[in-house]
VOGU-566048 format. One line per 5 residues: number of its first residue (from 1); their letters; for each residue x, y, z of C-alpha. Coordinates in pm, whole numbers. Layout:
N
NUM = A = X/Y/Z  ...
This chain:
744
1 = XXXXX = 1778/5708/-1508  1515/5479/-1393  1749/5164/-1440  2018/5292/-1236  1793/5380/-946
6 = XXXXX = 1638/5001/-968  1967/4870/-956  2111/5080/-638  1762/5006/-474  1834/4649/-521
11 = XXXXX = 2157/4694/-433  2054/4834/-112  1794/4552/-62  2066/4274/-91  2304/4498/127
16 = XXXXX = 2053/4505/433  2011/4246/678  1700/4070/569  1428/3930/767  1393/3542/806
21 = XXXXX = 1071/3392/775  1135/3074/841  941/2775/1054  1109/2673/1370  1512/2718/1406
26 = XXXXX = 1744/2467/1609  2080/2412/1643  2236/2143/1865  2616/2234/1882  2769/1934/1756
31 = XXXXX = 2942/2100/1478  3035/2390/1657  3370/2343/1655  3423/2315/1292  3258/2643/1242
36 = XXXXX = 3375/2818/1534  3733/2797/1292  4061/2917/1448  3905/3169/1686  3969/3194/2075
41 = XXXXX = 3723/3238/2389  3805/3631/2373  3763/3661/2030  3507/3896/1908  3337/3755/1534
46 = XXXXX = 3046/3653/1361  2938/3305/1315  2635/3159/1077  2469/2848/1256  2188/2636/1083
51 = XXXXX = 2141/3008/822  2143/3219/1138  2383/3484/1163  2523/3550/1576  2779/3757/1737
56 = XXXXX = 3002/3604/1979  3214/3772/2242  3346/3509/2530  3251/3255/2328  3469/2889/2277
61 = XXXXX = 3305/2520/2264  3319/2184/2527  3400/1909/2273  3400/1620/2488  3051/1388/2556
66 = XXXXX = 3148/1504/2990  3033/1870/2864  2737/1774/2672  2481/1678/2923  2160/1607/2704
71 = XXXXX = 2317/1429/2416  2624/1421/2153  2927/1552/2244  2950/1877/2213  2801/2237/2358
76 = XXXXX = 2874/2617/2375  3072/2799/2636  2964/3122/2707  3240/3309/2958  3070/3528/3253
81 = XXXXX = 3413/3725/3223  3588/3754/2901  3899/3960/2855  3945/4230/2549  3985/4091/2157
86 = XXXXX = 4314/4153/2091  4261/4330/1807  3884/4442/1851  3928/4565/2223  3690/4482/2496
91 = XXXXX = 3384/4354/2460  3109/4216/2721  3077/3861/2671  2747/3807/2467  2583/3550/2210
96 = XXXXX = 2355/3748/2009  2127/3708/1684  2227/3949/1417  1986/3792/1177  1612/3957/1215
101 = XXXXX = 1346/3673/1235  1027/3607/1363  1090/3518/1671  844/3331/1897  996/3129/2180
106 = XXXXX = 1319/3112/2255  1460/2769/2478  1768/2630/2522  1957/2426/2806  2219/2527/3028
111 = XXXXX = 2434/2366/3295  2743/2501/3466  3099/2381/3354  3270/2142/3549  3574/2332/3693
116 = XXXXX = 3367/2674/3789  3046/2524/3983  2778/2746/4130  2866/2655/4463  3164/2862/4508
121 = XXXXX = 3072/3185/4347  3177/3059/3951  2882/3145/3811  2707/3464/3670  2354/3521/3610
126 = XXXXX = 2228/3589/3263  1912/3709/3115  1758/3694/2760  1694/4036/2605  1494/4088/2254
131 = XXXXX = 1533/4398/1993  1316/4541/1764  1647/4738/1579  1945/4570/1733  2080/4825/1952
136 = XXXXX = 1778/4892/2183  1732/4612/2435  1447/4482/2670  1445/4204/2881  1235/3898/2883
141 = XXXXX = 1178/3702/3201  1362/3652/3488  1763/3619/3486  1922/3273/3548  2200/3084/3677
146 = XXXXX = 2351/2738/3580  2438/2470/3836  2504/2096/3861  2200/1984/3727  2060/2060/3367
151 = XXXXX = 1780/2331/3351  1579/2397/3051  1531/2791/2975  1262/2902/2807  1142/3299/2721
156 = XXXXX = 857/3412/2540  909/3653/2269  654/3692/1977  753/3962/1772  808/3987/1373
161 = XXXXX = 1168/4059/1260  1334/4094/1585  1645/4000/1723  1759/3777/2037  2079/3777/2261
166 = XXXXX = 2225/3615/2595  2404/3843/2809  2542/3893/3194  2237/4022/3371  2424/4325/3527
171 = XXXXX = 2609/4411/3199  2498/4755/3200  2739/4838/3521  2974/4545/3528  3357/4665/3445
176 = XXXXX = 3402/4478/3187  3702/4649/3057  3858/4583/3365  3864/4178/3322  4200/4027/3271
181 = XXXXX = 4121/3665/3231  3882/3447/3073  3613/3320/3388  3291/3193/3520  3174/2990/3239
186 = XXXXX = 2845/2843/3161  2756/2572/2909  2484/2654/2663  2295/2358/2415  2040/2242/2203
191 = XXXXX = 1885/2626/2063  1547/2657/1958  1367/2966/1812  1007/2925/1740  788/3065/1455
196 = XXXXX = 571/3376/1636  276/3237/1766  -104/3402/1833  -121/3524/2185  64/3762/2394
201 = XXXXX = 397/3946/2250  687/4024/2525  613/4317/2755  835/4620/2604  1078/4887/2769
206 = XXXXX = 1315/5084/2561  1519/5380/2584  1688/5602/2290  1968/5654/2491  2165/5437/2793
211 = XXXXX = 2394/5707/2846  2384/6063/2818  2717/6247/2856  2680/6646/2870  3048/6669/2850
216 = XXXXX = 3229/6968/3021  3098/7275/3158  3194/7514/3407  3059/7433/3777  2743/7569/3844
221 = XXXXX = 2688/7578/3452  2360/7382/3311  2237/7191/3009  1948/6992/2907  1888/6651/2705
226 = XXXXX = 1629/6449/2605  1547/6068/2603  1221/5915/2468  1090/5603/2658  871/5347/2497
231 = XXXXX = 635/5092/2674  408/4849/2634  206/4523/2709  267/4512/3096  -100/4439/3223
236 = XXXXX = -184/4616/3533  141/4867/3468  -10/5198/3259  344/5378/3318  698/5339/3378
241 = XXXXX = 815/5459/3712  1153/5667/3724  1429/5706/4020  1692/5933/4039  1975/5754/4201
246 = XXXXX = 2360/5797/4221  2619/5991/4496  2605/6276/4261  2199/6269/4201  2163/6676/4311
251 = XXXXX = 2331/6757/4049  2033/6631/3785  1692/6684/3756  1402/6546/3513  1063/6612/3437
256 = XXXXX = 846/6342/3252  613/6439/2942  380/6144/2778  358/6204/2436  181/5955/2297
261 = XXXXX = 20/5626/2451  344/5429/2524  621/5693/2488  735/5930/2735  1014/6227/2735
266 = XXXXX = 1245/6263/3017  1387/6615/2972  1701/6587/3168  1886/6890/3337  2245/6863/3463
271 = XXXXX = 2435/7133/3640  2782/7059/3750  2799/7137/4141  3146/6986/4164  3456/6994/3985
276 = XXXXX = 3555/6650/3788  3354/6389/3685  2961/6397/3805  2787/6075/3755  2421/5955/3852
281 = XXXXX = 2159/5717/3645  1792/5716/3605  1618/5380/3692  1321/5276/3493  1075/5014/3607
286 = XXXXX = 772/4912/3393  633/4603/3542  931/4314/3631  1119/4496/3313  1378/4775/3391
291 = XXXXX = 1632/5012/3220  1913/5250/3321  2033/5582/3191  2337/5678/3303  2415/6030/3322
296 = XXXXX = 2709/6229/3314  2886/6547/3325  3259/6709/3362  3261/7015/3559  3516/7257/3507
301 = XXXXX = 3642/7525/3716  3522/7904/3664  3891/7994/3724  4235/7796/3695  4387/7903/4056
306 = XXXXX = 4035/7725/4257  4191/7427/4433  3940/7124/4438  3580/7193/4428  3607/7572/4619
311 = XXXXX = 3705/7641/4984  3945/7866/5115  4123/7548/5357  3981/7740/5669  3798/7598/5901
316 = XXXXX = 3490/7819/5827  3534/7734/5417  3695/7415/5392  3845/7290/5085  3555/7067/4905
321 = XXXXX = 3661/6733/4804  3386/6614/4578  3471/6400/4331  3753/6145/4202  3918/6436/4051
326 = XXXXX = 3954/6615/4389  4120/6336/4563  4396/6284/4248  4462/6658/4308  4535/6617/4641
331 = XXXXX = 4721/6352/4601  4925/6462/4293  5010/6802/4495  5122/6648/4803  5319/6402/4599
336 = XXXXX = 5472/6634/4366  5432/6934/4508  5583/6863/4851  5292/7062/4985  5203/6926/5331
341 = XXXXX = 4867/7165/5421  4945/7212/5717  4669/7386/5962  4391/7380/5592  4084/7200/5642
346 = XXXXX = 3940/6968/5430  3574/6862/5421  3404/6563/5148  3061/6635/5013  2990/6312/4818
351 = XXXXX = 3112/5953/4839  3390/5906/4594  3429/5611/4385  3808/5550/4268  3743/5205/4036
356 = XXXXX = 3858/5367/3743  4239/5443/3867  4412/5183/3840  4700/5274/4098  4631/5531/4346
361 = XXXXX = 4901/5765/4473  4879/5779/4893  4821/6130/4997  5145/6120/5168  5390/5860/5123
366 = XXXXX = 5756/5741/5132  5746/5554/4778  6082/5728/4683  6291/5506/4935  6354/5518/5284
371 = XXXXX = 6508/5823/5485  6286/6097/5627  6428/6314/5342  6159/6092/5089  5891/6138/5327
376 = XXXXX = 5574/6354/5153  5321/6464/5417  5025/6550/5499  4949/6768/5767  4567/6922/5731
381 = XXXXX = 4208/6847/5873  4003/6571/5679  3655/6548/5755  3536/6260/5548  3180/6420/5608
386 = XXXXX = 2999/6050/5702  3107/5937/5333  3269/5656/5172  3541/5604/4968  3548/5328/4689
391 = XXXXX = 3720/5133/4442  4062/5240/4600  4359/5024/4452  4698/5074/4586  4968/4807/4460
396 = XXXXX = 5303/4877/4584  5477/4555/4669  5834/4716/4731  5625/5072/4866  5675/5224/5230
401 = XXXXX = 5401/5401/5396  5072/5256/5192  4735/5385/5249  4479/5608/5134  4676/5828/5378
406 = XXXXX = 5056/5724/5320  5161/5964/5597  4981/6206/5851  5195/6456/6057  5001/6641/6299
411 = XXXXX = 4698/6572/6079  4333/6502/6175  4114/6233/5996  3769/6172/6072  3414/6083/5976
416 = XXXXX = 3547/5836/5633  3450/5509/5533  3663/5273/5309  3510/5028/5099  3513/4798/4800
421 = XXXXX = 3915/4876/4806  4248/4668/4819  4586/4819/4960  4895/4643/4950  5268/4737/5020
426 = XXXXX = 5562/4606/5201  5573/4808/5512  5366/5016/5710  5049/4950/5529  4688/5087/5653
431 = XXXXX = 4348/5045/5505  4346/5431/5605  4685/5550/5716  5025/5412/5657  5252/5580/5921
436 = XXXXX = 5136/5853/6172  5385/6119/6303  5330/6373/6573  5038/6460/6775  4751/6307/6469
441 = XXXXX = 4403/6177/6528  4216/5902/6328  3839/5941/6450  3489/5752/6358  3668/5599/6074
446 = XXXXX = 3572/5252/5948  3727/5032/5701  3474/4782/5558  3478/4401/5532  3519/4389/5116
451 = XXXXX = 3834/4558/5174  4206/4374/5201  4522/4517/5336  4808/4318/5285  5242/4395/5336
456 = XXXXX = 5545/4205/5433  5498/4431/5785  5332/4645/5987  5003/4609/5842  4679/4743/5993
461 = XXXXX = 4296/4821/5869  4286/5157/6006  4688/5292/6104  5015/5068/6058  5226/5249/6254
466 = XXXXX = 5245/5542/6467  5633/5688/6466  5861/5908/6612  5771/6242/6798  5409/6317/6936
471 = XXXXX = 5139/6080/7032  4837/5944/6801  4452/5918/6956  4240/5650/6780  3912/5712/6869
476 = XXXXX = 3541/5488/6763  3668/5324/6466  3599/4988/6335  3801/4784/6107  3642/4478/5945
481 = XXXXX = 3864/4443/5652  4107/4113/5565  4428/4212/5697  4748/3990/5615  5106/4017/5716
486 = XXXXX = 5341/4042/5944  5282/4232/6268  4917/4247/6159  4626/4394/6368  4296/4544/6365
491 = XXXXX = 4329/4881/6430  4710/4964/6456  5026/4742/6413  5283/4922/6599  5295/5226/6849
496 = XXXXX = 5596/5344/6914  5511/5712/7013  5452/5777/7386  5119/5852/7551  4910/5676/7221
501 = XXXXX = 4532/5595/7278  4325/5356/7125  3985/5399/7251  3599/5330/7176  3772/5125/6850
506 = XXXXX = 3738/4766/6755  3822/4511/6503  3555/4281/6275  3788/4159/6039  3998/3845/5973
511 = XXXXX = 4351/3913/6072  4646/3634/5919  4988/3709/6081  5201/3607/5850  5538/3640/6062
516 = XXXXX = 5647/3876/6354  5364/3919/6642  5017/4027/6614  4704/4093/6774  4287/4144/6742
521 = XXXXX = 4328/4559/6835  4738/4596/6864  4995/4375/6711  5303/4572/6919  5330/4814/7129
526 = XXXXX = 5704/4946/7083  5877/5035/7364  5628/5314/7413  5334/5406/7655  5013/5239/7486
531 = XXXXX = 4634/5322/7635  4398/5061/7524  4056/5166/7651  3694/5021/7545  3803/4804/7267
536 = XXXXX = 3718/4496/7159  3781/4214/6880  3552/3994/6693  3781/3893/6434  3973/3557/6439
541 = XXXXX = 4327/3610/6427  4544/3347/6262  4916/3295/6298  5089/3168/6020  5460/3195/6168
546 = XXXXX = 5695/3021/6423  5740/3151/6789  5506/3410/6748  5352/3614/7006  4962/3703/7020
551 = XXXXX = 4659/3836/7183  4297/3911/7120  4323/4269/7195  4753/4322/7182  4994/4099/7078
556 = XXXXX = 5287/4214/7203  5519/4432/7416  5828/4552/7373  6038/4700/7666  6368/4784/7833
561 = XXXXX = 6476/4597/8130  6644/4940/8280  6519/5137/8566  6496/5423/8321  6216/5300/8137
566 = XXXXX = 5915/5422/8171  5679/5245/7960  5348/5195/8067  5095/4965/7885  4699/4997/8013
571 = XXXXX = 4411/4782/7883  4095/4833/8017  3747/4755/7942  3843/4564/7676  3713/4183/7535
576 = XXXXX = 3772/3948/7280  3503/3713/7132  3699/3530/6861  3950/3239/6811  4280/3236/6762
581 = XXXXX = 4469/2986/6568  4856/2938/6559  4976/2673/6251  5297/2714/6319  5481/2580/6660
586 = XXXXX = 5643/2742/6973  5371/3051/6897  5255/3190/7253  4885/3285/7232  4624/3428/7453
591 = XXXXX = 4269/3570/7464  4375/3911/7529  4769/3929/7596  5036/3706/7653  5153/3759/7973
596 = XXXXX = 5514/3578/7973  5620/3864/7685  5563/4173/7933  5808/4300/8178  5914/4034/8437
601 = XXXXX = 5913/4041/8830  5878/3836/9144  5581/3769/9136  5505/3717/8759  5530/4054/8570
606 = XXXXX = 5559/4420/8679  5150/4557/8722  5309/4945/8708  5416/4859/8382  5149/4652/8250
611 = XXXXX = 4771/4734/8374  4526/4518/8278  4146/4632/8428  3824/4522/8354  3877/4251/8030
616 = XXXXX = 3739/3962/7936  3723/3724/7710  3497/3403/7578  3625/3116/7729  3443/2862/7440
621 = XXXXX = 3619/3016/7154  3960/3020/7312  4190/2701/7340  4432/2901/7559  4382/3061/7936
626 = XXXXX = 4483/3397/8078  4711/3455/8329  4713/3831/8330  4577/4002/8632  4230/4205/8544
631 = XXXXX = 4070/3929/8318  3758/3735/8355  3648/3416/8095  3276/3444/7988  3092/3238/7755
636 = XXXXX = 3017/3385/7437  2660/3381/7493  2670/3558/7825  2916/3842/7646  2565/3900/7434
641 = XXXXX = 2341/3956/7710  2265/4270/7907  2422/4218/8200  2784/4201/8033  2674/4581/7937
646 = XXXXX = 2693/4682/8346  3034/4469/8329  3155/4717/8054  3035/5023/8154  3070/5033/8533
651 = XXXXX = 3376/5254/8519  3266/5501/8260  3126/5832/8285  2934/5757/7959  2742/5446/7907
656 = XXXXX = 2965/5337/7602  2865/5024/7565  2505/4921/7378  2446/4652/7151  2333/4732/6766
661 = XXXXX = 2101/4527/6625  2236/4342/6349  2561/4453/6419  2897/4262/6564  2728/3878/6572
666 = XXXXX = 2502/4035/6866  2838/4154/7098  2865/4504/7236  2980/4818/7059  3140/5127/7186
671 = XXXXX = 2929/5332/7043  2686/5474/7271  2666/5845/7413  2461/5853/7718  2644/6070/7967
676 = XXXXX = 2599/6000/8383  2894/6193/8458  2683/6427/8656  2425/6151/8804  2485/6061/9167
681 = XXXXX = 2449/5703/9339  2135/5545/9499  2081/5641/9845  1930/5430/10087  1686/5683/10222
686 = XXXXX = 1592/6056/10199  1392/6288/10016  1479/6129/9692  1599/5791/9800  1546/5499/9532
691 = XXXXX = 1483/5194/9669  1430/4810/9508  1154/4682/9707  1034/4297/9596  1251/4347/9270
696 = XXXXX = 1048/4700/9194  1232/4994/9158  1056/5286/9340  1127/5660/9464  1062/5793/9794
701 = XXXXX = 947/6133/9814  883/6196/9459  720/6547/9416  626/6466/9000  641/6149/8784
706 = XXXXX = 984/5917/8765  1103/5718/8474  1359/5447/8416  1581/5388/8144  1872/5123/8091
711 = XXXXX = 2162/5207/7961  2093/5204/7579  1863/5490/7627  1525/5248/7639  1223/5321/7902
716 = XXXXX = 1207/5042/8091  928/4910/8398  981/4997/8777  959/4614/8784  1251/4532/8503
721 = XXXXX = 1405/4212/8647  1737/4216/8442  2029/4319/8690  2242/4577/8562  2263/4997/8543
726 = XXXXX = 1965/5180/8533  1917/5584/8516  1610/5670/8717  1508/6079/8597  1272/6254/8865
731 = XXXXX = 1077/6500/8859  1088/6740/9129  1013/7096/9227  1340/7199/9092  1363/7047/8779
736 = XXXXX = 1476/6679/8646  1733/6501/8864  1917/6169/8729  2036/5897/8940  2249/5613/8839
741 = XXXX = 2154/5287/9018  2259/4926/9003  1996/4698/9038  2153/4348/9137
């Protein structure tokens, strides 16, 4: 029996990875192409180099002198992005020691791969990590990135029987499973690992679990789990700090208990507050070391007949949209059941990430083909609650009516932001809405700069087209997305509804009009009366076709020549401060609207059919002038001056136009709310007369004090020198009185 036990123990000893207690280890990769064998860039494999075995994924070699910048002819390539192994599946790119040994200092050289320069964003940040057990890893030092010069990277570990690896700095959050190509190569060369030295060891921060999945639980129920955190070696830091983050952070709680020197226990409780995936994270920081603990739970409905995350669909108790699953449920019901939710109310209670959904079906759409019979509508009231939807992916190259909402009908969409998304279709392609029918409203919505919207025709950041009966109102919306296609525009591509109004909206995104006509705010008013009020464009508009019409605000007006046509287009209090470029020939561009594509008349054009009032453009950014009446050229610097606010606000009942720090390149935005509809104009004299004497604003006969405010609501001195509109608030014996004045 003793012999058998001894044999078994010896066998176990041989089978386990044995520590290498060696002197310094070096490898210069000069024979790497030979030992690499028949693997390929996205293989997952192990390779032994000078006695140490390394695990590799996203690893290849350069076998030419031009790719070994220090000595010899070979170096190792490590791919920042590497697609999955055809046999073993996806894995993060890594070069990882799997033979434990005493590790003192780790050093190596890096250089950007010639075809993947850092200057164009083709390099990633890497980190060195060490581990005592090969599964729990701690970062050593700062992240690093290759550039056009050779860099020597050196990190102190000083731990016995340890492991080391090189991995992307963002590996904990990088979505490596969705990578479809090998890219972003960094060259590594001349590795050295020294033996353990006397001196400080590398600080340690480890967590027993990096991913805590509570599984499925009924909404409102709770579960608890425990994570152990171990730490040591950071001077001046007694304990780690903990932070709960994420869109569903309110669904998790934690307490910390120190269970030993250098060891904490986190007691984490999860409560499924809505249906579907509930996710958050705990960030752990110890000196310059960090670790993350991902938290997730899947909430299930207590009864199968409950829609979404609850609610009754009334204004008082709206349906609650709190998760990816809720949005998918809404999309599915509208698409497959043809339920339009007419008169029903929805409220988002969280920001929602759709990145795991490879192809989202627009809420309402026309993906089954042309014709009214193939339309699916959304007819409810959708309040985004000020939250954001990210990760939307729609790729329907032949699809009609594509967007987060493909088709809305007598619907309201408000208080919503779309970010980090891609929307692609054929015709009627919008970031938020593809096609609007009936009396619909889109209000206080934004499409962010990391969104792309593209299609063959009728493409826009906010809403592609307004069509059939009714009229659309788009108010207080901003597009910053990149928009590409025919009839492209920032806010709406084409309006075909009489009475549609676009007000207090702006485009900050880059617009490329591949064909037909285009505009910064509106591409086409199509045989319909359109109102464009208090809008702006600060995004460049490029026309790649031929014989196109384009304007910074409105691109083109289609009209009938008959006397019975009552089409009227009104553009008021708008400005364009962006460059319009025509790459084709015979295109007609104007900074606001091209005059020669509107209704002709004996004196140029019919001003009853097109009314342009109090509009402006940056003359130093425009290669063409504006021949439409009611448009004034200014310099771009003048448009960033407070006096420009006075010009834009002079006919408004509310001081819409304001400056906001860090927004819109310093140009004004129509986001103010100071209501001056009840104030009276300045009087020459009288009991409460207001005068400007030697440049100072004063009040005659004021019983009490008075204060002076600019149009942004900021209090100013009576001796303010800048011309403009001001509000004087006077304390009288009958209460406060507000008077609007213009200081010239």
